[in-house]
N, C-alpha and C positions, 0 to 999 in steps of 0.2 A: 903320398901328399896328395897327388892327384886324385887319387881313387877319391881317399875322404873329401872332395870339392867336388863331386860328380855323388858322390852319395847324396850330399846336402842339398844339391838341387834338384835331384830327383824326386826330393820331399817335400821340398819348396814347392815345386809342378803339381804335384798332389793335390798340398793343401789348397792351393788356387784353385784347382778343379774343382776339388770338394765345394767349392763357394765363388760360382763363376759367377754371380748376383753382385758379388760386392763390390768389382772392379778396381780391386787394390791392386798395385803393381806387385810386380814378382817377386817375391820372397817377404812380403812382408802379412802376416795372419790376422785375419778378421778378428776386430776388436768385438762384434754384437753380432753375430752369426744370427740368421733370419731363425732358427730353429728353437733359439732359444724363446719366443712369442710362441708357441704353436701348442705350448700348455701339454699335461700329461695326454698319453696316447688314449686317440679316442675322442680330446677335447674339439667342438667344434666353431667355437665362438659364445656369446653369448645367446640364451634364450631367448624364444620368442614369444608375444602374449602368453599368460599363463589361461589352463582353460577356467572358465566362470569369469574372466575376467571382459569388459568389454572395450573392445580397440580404441585408441585418440580419436576423437573426432578430426576432417578432413584440413588439412591445414594448420595442426594441433604442434607447433614443437616442444614446449615445454620451456619454463625460466632455463632449464638447464643445458648443456652443450648437445648441436644436435647430434640425434643416434640415441639418446639414452632415454628411455620409456619413465614418466616421473607420476607419482598418481595423480587423479584429477583433486583440484585444490578448491575448497565454497569460496564463492565470490561474494562478500561480504562488500557492501558501501556499495554496492553497483549499479545502477538506473535498470532499470527494466523497463524494456517496449514493449506496444502490442502487446497490452494483456488482454483478456476479454473485457468489452465492457467499456473501453475505452480507446480514444480517437490515437491515429499511428504515430509516432513522434516525440509524444508528452511522454517523462518518465516515470513511472512510478519511483513513490519514497520506497527505500531498502530497508527491509525488516531490520529493526533492532534486537539483539538478542532478550528474550521475554524475562520480566519485573517474575519474583516470587507469589504464586496465585494469582496470576494473571488467565484470564481467560483468552484460550485462543484468537488469534486475531488483531487484539489490544492491543498489545504491545508497540502497534505503531504508538498512539497515544501517547506514552510513557513518555517521550523526548519531545514533545510538542505542547507550546503554551496559546495556539493560536491553529483555527481552522479554518478555511474558506470554501462554502459550500454556493456551487454556481448550477442554474439549471440550465437544462439546455432545453434551446429553443427547437418548438417541433411542429415543422411547415404546415404540417396538415392542419393543425389546428389552427395556426394563426389565417391560412386562406379560408377555412372555412367555419371557424368555430366552434369544430367539435370537438368537444373535452378528449383526451388522451391521455394513454398514464405518462405521469411524469418521470424524467429520467434527471440527475446529480451526479455531478461530480465532484468529490471531497479533497481539498488539497491544502496540502501546507504553505508555509509561510515563503517559501520557495517557490512553488507553482508547482511543486511536484503531488502526484497524484497518491494519494492515501487511500483512500474506497469510491467503489461506485455504487452508489443507490439506483434503485429500479423501484418506482409504485407496481403493486398486483393488485388490480382492482379490475372489477368485469367493464363492457360498456354500459350498460344500462346502470350502475351507481353512480359511478361519474357524471354520465349526465342527467341523472335525473335527480342527484342528491346535493349536485355541485359542489361547491367547496365546505360543505360541512357533513363526506361521504364520511364513512368508516373507508378506513384503506390496512394493506398490509401492505410493508415498504423494508424491500430485501434490503444489507447494503453487503456489499463482496468487497474481498481484498484482493491483492496482484495477484495469486495465485487461481481463481476464479471464485474460491469459497464464501458462502454467507456466514459470515462474521455475526453479524449486526442483527434484529427483524425487529422493526416499529410495530406494535398493534396497536390501531386505533377505533374504539367502537364509534358506534353510530350515539352522539349527545345530541343535547340543547344546544343553542349557537345562540340565545337570548339571555343580555342582562338580567331581564325581567324572570328569568328561570334559575333558581338558586338550586333545584333542588338534583341537576342533572349535567353536569356541567361537564368538560370539556377534559378528556384524559386520554393520557396515549402510555403504553408499555413498552419497556426495552430492553428486550431478550439479549442476550450473548453468552454464549453460544445458540443459535434459536433454539426455546424453546423452555429455556435457565431465565428466567425471569432475574434484573441486576437493578431494576431500579424503574419510578413510574414519575410522570407530571401532569400534575392533578390542577386544575384552573380553580383560584379562590375565589368567592361571589365579590363583588363590590361593585357597587354603583357609576362609577365614574373609570376608574383604571385596570388598566388588563394585568392581572396578579396570578404568578402561578405559584405551586411550590412543588420541589422537589424531593423524593423521596426513596432513599435505598429501599431495596431488595425485601426488606423486613416489613415499607412502609411506613420508616419512620423518615421523620421529615429531617432535612440533608441541611437544605438552602432556599432559598426566596428568590422570585422573579415580579419583577415590576417593570410596567411600560408606561410609556406617556400617556396624556388623556385624551388628545387627539392623535389618532395613531393615520398618520400620511406623511407618504413618500416625496412628498413635492419640492424638487430639486435641492433635496438632503437625505442626508442619514436616519433612519429611525433606529435607539435604542430602546433596548431592553435591559438591564441592568439585575448583577445578579446580585444579592445580597444573601447576607447573614441571616439566621433565622430572627432574630431580633432588629432585623433593616437599619443596622446604623453603620455597618461598614461593606463596603461594595467591592466584591472581588472579581467583577468580571465583568463581560456583559455582550447580547446579543445583537447585532446591528444588521437592520437592511440596507443595504446600499444602495444608492443610485445609480442609475446604469442609464440615464441618458432620455431624454421626451420621447424618443421614438417607440425605445423600445419598452418604454413604461406606457405608453399609451396603448400601444396594437401588442404586447403581449403581458403574458402573465409569468413570462421566466425572468427568478429575480436572484440575485444575488445575496448572499449573508458572510459575516465572518462571524467569530465566536472566539471568545477572548478568554482565558480561564488561568487560574496559576498552577504553574507546571507542576508543582507534586502532590495537585488533586489526582484521588485516586482516578486509574483508568476507568475502574465503570462510573463512575459519577461523569466520567469525560464524556462517555459513551450515550448516560442519559441527554448530559449537555446538547449533544447532536437530532435527538430526540423531542428534545425541546424547538429548538430549531424550527424542525421541523413541523411539530403542533402550529408554531407561530403563524408561519408562512402558508398552512392550510387554513388559518383561523383569519388573517387580514389581510394579505397578498395576493391571497389565490380564486381572486374574482373574473369571471368572466368579463372580458374587454368590450 
């Protein structure tokens, strides 16, 4: 009997000695020996980043537990800051999913029914009267920047032709891509000459016309016709008899072809006596139906710029 007890004590001592890290009392077999988590022979833990995959950015922990790599997820509906052509700290409108047959870059217009266009003040132009290339911020009703527009005209054309000058206006999105191009040829700016009236061509993407804005001759009222890429009439624009922004907004109504139904408007906003008197930096608002084709919405932007140059881009 004594010999049997000695043999059992010796076996318990050997079992505890083989697992010293468990700190269990003598004679108590370990329930979860560490070797159970070591995997098969040759297993060295989770592998590191695979070849061809970039490492995660510094400080990125991912949505899962610490230590577990997760794939980078696309960040939809997140404001984008400090993109080319814009001031720091102002968010860009996040890009929505593009609708069917939408030109690249025009998907932003599919979810908005109002656009704000703010012309930037050029200090050199204010101090010297020297005409510089115009720059504009195009925003939605929440103040998020949708596009940035910049005129591309040579110095001689700007200062010799004034507001009647031909121009190319390039509109870029938050990725720095040119998504819309506006081309205005040199035309007569007098209501007494109906044979060579104003017009502007809208391209989206650049080089692909999507519509035109054509001035319609009228002895008293500013009138325009909106055309699609096939030169077919789609909408009309009619302005007031006296285009004056003294202490109030100036509205150009967007109407149906028979001019019986108003579907939107282009408004030149009053910006205050000092800005109106000493600069030609104007603010505009465009309202149109939400379900209007994105190409026609782009054409409305072109119409707004044509109206700006014709009636409000005057030398102070």
